[in-house]
N, C-alpha and C positions, 0 to 999 in steps of 0.2 A: 668882540670880536673883529678878527682887520679882513678887511680884503685882499686879496691876492689876484691880481692883473699877470696874465704872461705875457710875453711877445708873441705874437700870432704864429710863428716860428716853432716856440716848443712843441706841438706837439707831433711837428714832423722830427725834430731832434729825437723825441723819445722816442720813437720806434725802431730809432738805429741805435737807441745804448743799451748794455745788457741789465735783462731783467734786473739784477739784483739795484742797479742804479736808481732807476726807474722805481724800486720798491721804497728807499732808502729815502726821495726825491717827494715819493709822496707822505713819508713820515713829516718831512722837513713843509711839509708844506702845513703836515696837522696842527702840526708843534704855534706856525706861524699864526699861523690862521685861528683856533685861540686864544693860542696865550702872548702872541706876537713877537718880532724879534727877539724881542733885549731876555726872551727865555731861553733862549738857540745857547747862550752863555754857559747856562747849567750844565749843557748837554756836549762836554772835554772834546765826545768826535766829533762833531764838528766844525768847532778849529775857525768860529766866524769871526772875520776882520775885516776893518778900514782898510780897501784898497788905496794905492800913489799913482803917485803919475797921470797917466792918460784915466786912468780909471776911479779918479780922486771927488769922493763922490756915491762911489758903490762900493758895495759891500762881497765879501765871499765865502760859503757855509763849503766843507769839505762834504760831498757828497763817497770818496773811497782816497786810495791816495791818489787816484790819476784824474780826477773826475770832482769838479766848480759848478754849484749853483751862484749865478754871477746876477745880484740885485740891489733894488736902492729904493729909502724907504723916505715916502712921502710923506708925511706925518700932520698935516693940515688934513688931509681926507684921510686917512690913518689909511692909509693905503700898500701894501708892498709890491713891485714892479717884478717881475723876475725876467733880467735879461737874456739869461743864454744857462745853458748848460752846460760847461767846453770842457776841453782832455787839456785845460790847464797851459791856453793861447797869450794867455799874459805875463 
């Protein structure tokens, strides 16, 4: 099993998001917690990908056409750090 650390602002961000996005994020967390981020590749709807530029070292998964979850994998402690849920500001 994987550990998922969320940035301290994630809970506050979720309060402002549409319910469908929050439910998709909960599904995303469930998949990552049970199987790890590699399993996301089996779900084409998440379109999990590495980011470039200023966000090099981070990854993005689609929660909808508009919203993405930005995260970083710290393999040495088997942790996924969820940094933000953004409306494509990157």
